[in-house]
N, C-alpha and C positions, 0 to 999 in steps of 0.2 A: 505493501499501501504507499502511493507515493504521500510525502510530507501536506502537501494540496489538500488530498485525499484526507487524512486523520484531521485534521484544522475542521472541513467540512464536516465530517461525522460529530466531532466534539462540539460545531456550532450550534448544532442540528439535535444533539440531544441536552441543553445546556435548555432552561427557562426560558421560555419565550419572552423575546421582548415586545413588549407594544408600543407602538406611535401612532400618533394621532397626526392626519394630516388636516391642516387650516387650508382655509381658501387659496395661499400663496402657491398650491401643490397641481390648481387645477391646472390642468393643459401637459403637465411636466409628465415622463415616461417614469413608470412605476421605477426602474433599475435607477436609473440619474438621481431619483430623491429618497430613496431610501440607499445610498452609497453615500449620500452629503448629511443624509439625515443620522447618519449610522458613525460616523465620522474618517479620521486617514487611516484607520486600519481597513477596513471594509471599501477593498474596489470595486467597479463597478461591475465589471468580469466577475469577481466574485458571488458579488450579488445577484447576477445572470444566472449562476452554474444554481444555485438556492432556490432561484426562483424555481429552474426546472427539476431540480431534486424535487420539491412539493412545501419545499419549509418556509415560503410566505403564503401565510393566509389574509386574506382582505371579508371580513364579517363572517369569521369562522370559514372560508371557503376556501380550496385553493386555488392558485392562480398559474394558468398554465401559458 
């Protein structure tokens, strides 16, 4: 298993992070908004991978 895969597994198994989007998020791509909201340690490509792996939900529903 690669180090990147291990980091992703640890992130997915961690307690959920709950974020609330304000009106400023309207029209912005989800991956861009999440990467900016989660801070400098979370790249947009990593967020995209988490979305593909089903680790991102909106109102309890997985994002595809």
